[in-house]
C-alpha positions as CSV (number, residue, x, y, z in Angstrom):
1,X,0.0,0.0,0.0
2,X,2.9,2.3,0.8
3,X,4.1,2.2,-2.8
4,X,0.6,3.1,-4.0
5,X,0.4,6.1,-1.7
6,X,3.9,7.3,-2.8
7,X,2.9,6.9,-6.5
8,X,-0.3,9.0,-5.9
9,X,1.7,11.7,-4.1
10,X,4.3,11.7,-6.9
11,X,1.5,12.1,-9.5
12,X,0.6,15.3,-7.7
13,X,4.2,16.6,-7.6
14,X,4.8,15.6,-4.0
15,X,8.2,13.8,-4.1
16,X,10.1,11.7,-1.6
17,X,11.6,13.4,1.4
18,X,11.4,13.5,5.2
19,X,8.1,15.4,5.1
20,X,6.7,12.9,2.6
21,X,7.8,10.0,4.7
22,X,5.8,11.5,7.6
23,X,2.8,12.1,5.5
24,X,2.9,8.5,4.2
25,X,3.2,7.2,7.7
26,X,0.2,9.2,8.9
27,X,-1.9,8.1,6.0
28,X,-1.1,4.4,6.6
29,X,-2.6,4.6,10.1
30,X,-6.0,5.7,8.9
31,X,-8.5,2.9,8.2
32,X,-10.5,4.9,5.7
33,X,-7.3,5.5,3.7
34,X,-6.4,1.8,3.8
35,X,-9.8,0.9,2.5
36,X,-9.6,3.5,-0.3
37,X,-6.1,2.2,-1.2
38,X,-7.4,-1.4,-1.4
39,X,-10.1,-0.3,-3.8
40,X,-7.6,1.6,-5.9
41,X,-5.4,-1.5,-6.1
42,X,-8.3,-3.8,-7.0
43,X,-9.4,-1.2,-9.6
44,X,-5.9,-1.1,-11.0
45,X,-5.8,-5.0,-11.3
46,X,-9.2,-5.0,-13.1
47,X,-8.1,-2.3,-15.4
48,X,-4.9,-4.1,-16.3
49,X,-6.7,-7.4,-16.7
50,X,-9.1,-5.8,-19.1
51,X,-6.4,-3.9,-20.8
52,X,-4.3,-7.0,-21.4
53,X,-7.4,-8.8,-22.9
54,X,-8.1,-5.8,-25.2
55,X,-4.4,-5.5,-26.1
56,X,-4.0,-9.2,-27.0
57,X,-7.3,-9.2,-29.0
58,X,-6.2,-6.2,-30.9
59,X,-2.8,-7.6,-31.6
60,X,-4.4,-10.7,-33.0
61,X,-6.9,-8.7,-35.0
62,X,-4.1,-6.6,-36.5
63,X,-1.7,-9.5,-37.2
64,X,-1.1,-10.5,-40.8
65,X,-1.3,-14.2,-41.5
66,X,0.1,-15.1,-44.9
67,X,-2.2,-18.0,-45.5
68,X,-0.4,-20.1,-48.0
69,X,-2.0,-20.6,-51.4
70,X,-3.9,-23.8,-52.1
71,X,-4.0,-25.7,-55.4
72,X,-7.2,-26.8,-56.9
73,X,-7.9,-30.5,-56.5
74,X,-4.8,-31.0,-54.4
75,X,-4.8,-31.9,-50.7
76,X,-4.4,-28.8,-48.6
77,X,-3.6,-27.9,-45.0
78,X,-2.7,-24.6,-43.3
79,X,-2.1,-24.4,-39.6
80,X,-2.5,-21.0,-38.0
81,X,0.6,-19.9,-36.1
82,X,-1.1,-19.5,-32.7
83,X,2.0,-20.0,-30.6
84,X,2.5,-16.2,-30.5
85,X,-1.1,-15.7,-29.3
86,X,-1.4,-18.2,-26.4
87,X,-4.6,-16.6,-25.0
88,X,-6.4,-16.3,-28.3
89,X,-8.6,-19.1,-29.7
90,X,-10.1,-19.3,-33.2
91,X,-13.6,-20.5,-32.9
92,X,-14.4,-20.9,-36.6
93,X,-13.5,-19.6,-40.1
94,X,-16.4,-18.9,-42.3
95,X,-16.3,-18.8,-46.1
96,X,-14.3,-22.0,-46.4
97,X,-17.3,-24.1,-47.5
98,X,-17.3,-22.2,-50.8
99,X,-13.8,-23.5,-51.5
100,X,-14.7,-27.0,-50.3
101,X,-12.5,-26.7,-47.2
102,X,-13.2,-26.9,-43.5
103,X,-11.7,-25.6,-40.2
104,X,-10.7,-27.9,-37.4
105,X,-8.0,-27.9,-34.7
106,X,-6.5,-24.6,-35.7
107,X,-6.1,-25.7,-39.3
108,X,-7.8,-25.2,-42.7
109,X,-8.0,-28.6,-44.4
110,X,-9.4,-30.3,-47.4
111,X,-9.2,-30.5,-51.2
112,X,-10.4,-27.2,-52.8
113,X,-12.6,-27.9,-55.8
114,X,-12.2,-24.7,-57.9
115,X,-9.6,-21.9,-58.3
116,X,-10.7,-18.5,-57.0
117,X,-10.0,-15.9,-54.3
118,X,-12.0,-16.6,-51.2
119,X,-12.9,-14.0,-48.5
120,X,-12.6,-15.5,-45.1
121,X,-14.0,-14.3,-41.7
122,X,-12.0,-15.6,-38.7
123,X,-14.1,-15.8,-35.6
124,X,-12.0,-15.6,-32.4
125,X,-12.1,-14.9,-28.7
126,X,-9.8,-14.4,-25.6
127,X,-9.6,-17.3,-23.2
128,X,-10.4,-14.9,-20.3
129,X,-13.4,-13.3,-22.1
130,X,-15.0,-16.1,-24.1
131,X,-18.4,-14.5,-24.4
132,X,-17.1,-11.6,-26.5
133,X,-16.4,-13.0,-30.0
134,X,-14.7,-10.8,-32.6
135,X,-13.9,-11.2,-36.3
136,X,-11.0,-10.5,-38.6
137,X,-10.8,-10.8,-42.4
138,X,-8.4,-12.8,-44.5
139,X,-8.1,-14.2,-48.0
140,X,-7.3,-17.5,-49.4
141,X,-6.1,-17.9,-53.0
142,X,-6.7,-21.3,-54.7
143,X,-4.5,-21.7,-57.8
144,X,-5.9,-23.4,-60.8
145,X,-5.1,-27.0,-61.5
146,X,-2.7,-26.9,-64.4
147,X,-4.7,-29.8,-65.9
148,X,-7.7,-27.6,-66.1
149,X,-5.9,-25.1,-68.3
150,X,-5.7,-27.7,-71.0
151,X,-8.6,-28.4,-73.2
152,X,-9.8,-31.9,-73.9
153,X,-11.3,-31.8,-77.4
154,X,-12.4,-35.2,-78.7
155,X,-10.7,-36.2,-81.9
156,X,-12.8,-36.2,-85.1
157,X,-14.6,-39.6,-85.3
158,X,-15.4,-39.0,-88.9
159,X,-11.7,-38.6,-89.9
160,X,-10.0,-41.5,-91.7
161,X,-8.2,-44.0,-89.5
162,X,-9.9,-42.6,-86.4
163,X,-9.3,-44.5,-83.1
164,X,-10.2,-44.1,-79.5
165,X,-8.4,-41.3,-77.5
166,X,-7.7,-43.8,-74.8
167,X,-7.6,-47.6,-74.5
168,X,-7.1,-50.0,-71.7
169,X,-6.5,-53.8,-71.6
170,X,-6.0,-56.5,-69.0
171,X,-5.6,-60.2,-69.3
172,X,-3.4,-63.2,-69.0
173,X,0.1,-63.4,-70.5
174,X,1.5,-67.0,-70.3
175,X,1.2,-67.9,-66.6
176,X,1.4,-64.2,-65.6
177,X,-0.9,-61.3,-66.1
178,X,-0.7,-58.1,-68.3
179,X,-2.2,-54.7,-68.0
180,X,-1.8,-52.0,-70.7
181,X,-3.1,-48.5,-71.1
182,X,-2.7,-45.9,-73.9
183,X,-3.8,-42.3,-73.4
184,X,-3.7,-39.3,-75.7
185,X,-1.3,-36.7,-74.5
186,X,-2.5,-33.2,-73.4
187,X,-0.8,-31.5,-76.3
188,X,-3.0,-33.6,-78.7
189,X,-6.1,-33.3,-76.6
190,X,-5.8,-29.5,-76.4
191,X,-6.0,-29.3,-80.2
192,X,-8.4,-32.2,-80.8
193,X,-5.7,-34.3,-82.4
194,X,-5.4,-38.1,-82.4
195,X,-3.6,-40.5,-80.2
196,X,-0.5,-41.5,-82.1
197,X,0.5,-44.3,-79.7
198,X,-0.8,-47.8,-80.1
199,X,-0.3,-51.3,-78.7
200,X,-1.4,-54.9,-79.4
201,X,-1.6,-58.0,-77.2
202,X,-2.2,-61.5,-78.4
203,X,-2.1,-65.0,-77.0
204,X,-0.6,-67.2,-79.7
205,X,-0.6,-70.9,-80.3
206,X,1.8,-73.3,-78.5
207,X,1.9,-71.2,-75.3
208,X,3.4,-68.1,-77.0
209,X,2.3,-64.6,-76.1
210,X,3.2,-61.3,-77.7
211,X,2.9,-57.6,-76.8
212,X,3.9,-54.8,-79.1
213,X,3.9,-51.0,-78.6
214,X,4.4,-48.2,-81.1
215,X,4.8,-44.4,-80.8
216,X,3.7,-42.6,-84.0
217,X,5.8,-39.6,-84.9
218,X,4.1,-36.3,-84.1
219,X,5.4,-34.9,-87.4
220,X,3.8,-37.7,-89.4
221,X,0.4,-36.9,-90.9
222,X,-1.0,-40.4,-90.4
223,X,1.1,-41.5,-87.4
224,X,-2.0,-42.7,-85.7
225,X,-2.5,-45.3,-88.4
226,X,1.2,-46.1,-88.8
227,X,1.4,-47.1,-85.1
228,X,-1.7,-49.2,-85.4
229,X,-0.5,-50.9,-88.5
230,X,2.9,-51.6,-87.0
231,X,1.6,-53.3,-83.8
232,X,-1.1,-55.3,-85.6
233,X,1.2,-56.4,-88.4
234,X,4.0,-57.7,-86.2
235,X,1.5,-59.6,-84.0
236,X,-0.4,-61.0,-87.0
237,X,2.9,-62.3,-88.4
238,X,3.5,-64.5,-85.3
239,X,-0.1,-65.8,-85.4
240,X,1.1,-67.9,-88.3
241,X,1.5,-71.5,-86.9
242,X,4.2,-72.4,-89.4
243,X,6.3,-69.4,-88.2
244,X,5.8,-70.4,-84.6
245,X,6.6,-74.1,-85.3
246,X,9.9,-73.1,-86.8
247,X,10.5,-70.7,-83.9
248,X,9.8,-73.5,-81.4
249,X,12.2,-75.8,-83.2
250,X,15.2,-73.5,-82.7
251,X,14.1,-72.2,-79.3
252,X,14.0,-75.8,-78.0
253,X,17.6,-76.3,-79.1
254,X,18.5,-73.2,-77.1
255,X,16.7,-74.3,-74.0
256,X,18.1,-77.8,-74.2
257,X,21.6,-76.4,-74.7
258,X,22.2,-78.6,-77.7
259,X,25.2,-78.3,-79.9
260,X,25.3,-75.3,-82.2
261,X,23.3,-73.1,-79.8
262,X,24.7,-70.0,-81.4
263,X,23.5,-71.3,-84.8
264,X,20.0,-71.8,-83.3
265,X,20.1,-68.2,-82.0
266,X,20.9,-66.9,-85.4
267,X,18.0,-68.8,-86.8
268,X,15.7,-67.3,-84.2
269,X,16.9,-63.8,-85.1
270,X,16.3,-64.5,-88.8
271,X,12.6,-65.4,-87.9
272,X,12.3,-62.2,-85.9
273,X,13.9,-60.3,-88.7
274,X,11.4,-61.7,-91.2
275,X,8.6,-60.5,-88.9
276,X,10.0,-57.0,-88.8
277,X,10.6,-57.0,-92.5
278,X,7.1,-58.1,-93.1
279,X,5.8,-55.2,-91.0
280,X,7.9,-52.7,-93.1
281,X,6.4,-54.3,-96.2
282,X,2.8,-54.0,-94.9
283,X,3.3,-50.3,-94.0
284,X,4.8,-49.7,-97.5
285,X,1.9,-51.4,-99.2
286,X,-0.6,-49.5,-97.1
287,X,1.1,-46.2,-98.0
288,X,0.8,-47.0,-101.7
289,X,-2.8,-48.1,-101.2
290,X,-3.8,-44.8,-99.6
291,X,-1.6,-42.6,-101.9
292,X,0.5,-41.2,-99.1
293,X,4.2,-41.2,-98.4
294,X,5.7,-43.9,-96.1
295,X,7.0,-41.0,-93.9
296,X,3.3,-40.2,-93.2
297,X,3.3,-43.5,-91.2
298,X,6.5,-42.9,-89.3
299,X,6.3,-44.9,-86.0
300,X,8.6,-46.6,-83.6
301,X,8.1,-50.3,-82.7
302,X,9.0,-52.5,-79.8
303,X,7.7,-56.0,-79.1
304,X,8.3,-58.9,-76.8
305,X,7.5,-62.6,-77.6
306,X,7.4,-64.7,-74.5
307,X,7.0,-68.4,-73.7
308,X,7.2,-70.4,-70.5
309,X,9.2,-73.6,-70.3
310,X,9.6,-75.9,-67.3
311,X,13.0,-74.4,-66.6
312,X,12.1,-70.8,-67.1
313,X,11.0,-68.2,-69.7
314,X,12.4,-67.2,-73.0
315,X,11.8,-63.6,-74.1
316,X,12.4,-62.5,-77.7
317,X,12.5,-58.8,-78.1
318,X,13.1,-56.1,-80.7
319,X,13.2,-52.3,-80.8
320,X,13.5,-49.5,-83.2
321,X,13.0,-45.9,-81.9
322,X,13.2,-44.5,-78.4
323,X,10.7,-46.8,-76.5
324,X,12.2,-49.2,-73.9
325,X,11.6,-52.8,-72.9
326,X,12.8,-53.6,-69.4
327,X,13.0,-56.9,-67.5
328,X,13.1,-56.7,-63.7
329,X,14.3,-59.9,-61.9
330,X,12.2,-61.9,-59.4
331,X,13.5,-60.2,-56.2
332,X,13.5,-56.7,-57.7
333,X,17.2,-56.3,-57.3
334,X,18.3,-56.0,-61.0
335,X,16.9,-54.6,-64.2
336,X,17.9,-55.2,-67.9
337,X,17.1,-53.2,-71.0
338,X,16.0,-55.7,-73.7
339,X,16.3,-53.5,-76.8
340,X,18.4,-50.9,-78.5
341,X,17.4,-47.3,-77.8
342,X,17.7,-44.8,-80.7
343,X,18.6,-41.8,-78.6
344,X,21.7,-39.6,-78.2
345,X,23.6,-41.1,-81.1
346,X,21.3,-39.3,-83.6
347,X,21.4,-36.0,-81.8
348,X,18.1,-36.4,-80.1
349,X,16.4,-37.9,-83.1
350,X,15.0,-41.4,-83.4
351,X,14.5,-44.2,-85.9
352,X,11.2,-45.6,-87.2
353,X,10.0,-49.0,-88.5
354,X,9.1,-47.1,-91.7
355,X,12.8,-46.3,-92.4
356,X,14.5,-48.5,-95.0
357,X,17.9,-47.7,-93.6
358,X,17.4,-49.6,-90.4
359,X,17.6,-52.8,-92.4
360,X,21.3,-52.7,-92.7
361,X,24.1,-55.0,-91.3
362,X,23.6,-53.6,-87.8
363,X,19.9,-54.6,-87.5
364,X,20.8,-57.9,-85.8
365,X,21.9,-55.8,-82.7
366,X,18.3,-54.8,-82.3
367,X,17.2,-58.3,-81.4
368,X,17.5,-59.9,-78.0
369,X,17.1,-63.5,-76.8
370,X,16.7,-63.5,-73.0
371,X,16.5,-66.6,-70.8
372,X,15.4,-66.2,-67.3
373,X,14.2,-68.6,-64.6
374,X,11.6,-66.1,-63.4
375,X,10.9,-62.3,-63.2
376,X,8.8,-59.9,-61.3
377,X,7.9,-57.4,-64.1
378,X,8.4,-57.0,-67.8
379,X,7.7,-53.4,-68.9
380,X,7.2,-51.8,-72.3
381,X,6.5,-48.0,-72.5
382,X,6.6,-45.0,-74.8
383,X,8.6,-41.9,-74.1
384,X,5.4,-40.2,-72.8
385,X,6.0,-42.3,-69.7
386,X,9.8,-42.5,-69.4
387,X,10.6,-38.9,-70.2
388,X,8.8,-37.6,-67.1
389,X,9.4,-40.6,-64.9
390,X,13.0,-41.5,-65.7
391,X,14.2,-38.3,-67.4
392,X,17.3,-39.8,-68.9
393,X,17.7,-43.2,-70.7
394,X,20.6,-44.3,-68.4
395,X,18.1,-44.4,-65.5
396,X,16.2,-47.1,-67.4
397,X,18.9,-49.6,-66.2
398,X,19.0,-48.2,-62.6
399,X,17.1,-50.5,-60.2
400,X,16.7,-47.7,-57.7
401,X,14.9,-45.6,-60.3
402,X,12.6,-48.5,-61.0
403,X,11.8,-48.9,-57.3
404,X,10.8,-45.2,-57.2
405,X,8.7,-45.8,-60.4
406,X,6.8,-48.7,-58.9
407,X,6.3,-46.7,-55.6
408,X,4.8,-44.1,-57.8
409,X,2.5,-46.7,-59.4
410,X,1.6,-47.8,-55.9
411,X,0.2,-44.4,-55.0
412,X,3.2,-42.4,-53.9
413,X,2.4,-39.5,-56.1
414,X,0.6,-36.1,-55.9
415,X,-2.7,-37.5,-57.0
416,X,-2.4,-40.6,-54.7
417,X,-3.4,-42.6,-57.8
418,X,-2.7,-46.3,-57.2
419,X,-2.3,-49.2,-59.6
420,X,-2.9,-52.3,-57.4
421,X,-1.0,-55.3,-58.8
422,X,-2.4,-57.5,-55.9
423,X,-6.1,-56.7,-55.9
424,X,-6.2,-56.2,-59.7
425,X,-9.9,-56.4,-60.6
426,X,-9.9,-52.9,-61.9
427,X,-6.2,-52.5,-62.6
428,X,-6.7,-51.4,-66.2
429,X,-8.9,-48.5,-65.1
430,X,-6.4,-47.7,-62.3
431,X,-3.5,-47.6,-64.8
432,X,-5.5,-45.3,-67.2
433,X,-6.3,-43.0,-64.3
434,X,-2.7,-43.0,-63.0
435,X,-1.6,-41.9,-66.5
436,X,-3.3,-38.6,-66.0
437,X,-0.4,-37.5,-63.8
438,X,0.9,-33.9,-64.2
439,X,4.5,-33.3,-65.4
440,X,5.4,-29.8,-66.5
441,X,6.5,-29.9,-70.1
442,X,5.7,-33.5,-70.6
443,X,2.4,-33.7,-72.5
444,X,3.1,-36.5,-75.1
445,X,0.9,-39.6,-75.7
446,X,1.4,-42.2,-73.0
447,X,1.4,-46.0,-73.3
448,X,2.5,-48.4,-70.6
449,X,2.4,-52.2,-70.6
450,X,3.3,-54.2,-67.5
451,X,3.5,-58.0,-67.4
452,X,3.5,-59.1,-63.7
C-alpha cells in the first residue's frame, strides 16, 4: 500500500523526502485511507486485466497471416501460427465451404474444388473473455489445377483412321498377367488431335504370347494409323502357326543347350527379322494403297514374344526408336534393357520402323534373346512415360529408379493414384487414371504395358 500512496503523491508533484515520509506514515494509520487504497489496487488490477485482454485481442486482429495458397484438386492444410497468441482461440473460419474446405484444430483442411479468391472471416475470442467474440478478415487464394488449363477436345470420329483417344486392356500373359493402357497426351487433346501411340496384345498358339507397342511420330500426318499398322502387323505375323513351329524348333535347341546353340540363336533372329521386314512391307503397301508417303506412317516399334518352359522363360525382343523394354528380376534387385534405344547417337532424333535404312548390317543388334528362370515385371513403354518418370535413358537400367517408379504406381504421387497389382480387378482402369499425372513440359501420348 505504501508504494501506491507514494505513487499517488508523486502524481501530484509531492516527491520523496522527510516530510513525505511522515505524510505516508500518517496516512497508513488511517483505516479509511487503507480501504480506499485497497479499492484503488483492485481497480488497477481490473483495469490491467481488461487492458491485457483488449491488447491481446487487438494484436491478433491486426496480425497479418500469410495463408499459403492452395492448389485446386490438391490436398491442402494450413495451420494458424497461434504460438505467439497463447490466449487467443479461433472459434471458426467462415467462407471455407465455398472452397470445399473446413476448419478444425486450428487448421484449414481439405481439397479445394475450384480456383478462386475466397474471402474468409476468422471468428476468435480471448480465453479470459470467451463470451465476446470478434472477427478478422483474411483471404485464401486457390490456384488453378494446371490440368484444367488444357482443353480436352475429342478427336474427329469422322476422320480417316480414327481411333479411341484412350484404350485399356488387362488379361493373362502366359502364366502371368498383363495390363496395358494408352492415353492421348494433353498436347494432342488440347488441339483435338489423335492419339498416335498404339499397342497390341495376343495369345498365340503353343503357349506363346506377344505384346507390341508403337509411338507414332508427331510430325507424321498419319502416325495414328502407322502405329496401329505396326503393332497389328507384327502380332499378326506371329499368329502364323508355321512361323511359330519353326521358332519353337530353334528355341527348343537353345533351352536344351544342344550343340550349335549359337546357330540356333541366329535362326531365331532370322525369324524375328522376317517379322519386322514383313511389318515394313505392310506399311509400305498401305502407304501406296492410300496414296501417301511412307513418312506419313513414321512410327517406332518394340515388341516382346514370351514363352514359359519348365525351366524358365524365353523372351524374344526387338526395338527401333526410343521406347524401352525392361525386365526386372524376381526379387526386384536388378533390371535389364531388352532393346536398343535410338537416342543420343542421332542427336536427339530417333528411328522408325518405316525407315528402310534400319535394315542394314547392324539390324541384328536390335534383337535380344533372353532366358530367365523367373521375373517380377516385364515393362514396355513409350517416351510419354519414361521422359517424365525417368528423365534420362541411363536411369532405365538403374534399379533404384525402377523402385521409385513402382512406388509411384503404388500411390506415392501427388494424385495418390494407385495401380494395385495385388487386388487387380480394376487394374486397367487404375492404370489409365494414373496416366493422367501432371508433369510440366511432358504432354506427349502415354502408353505403358506391365507383365506381372
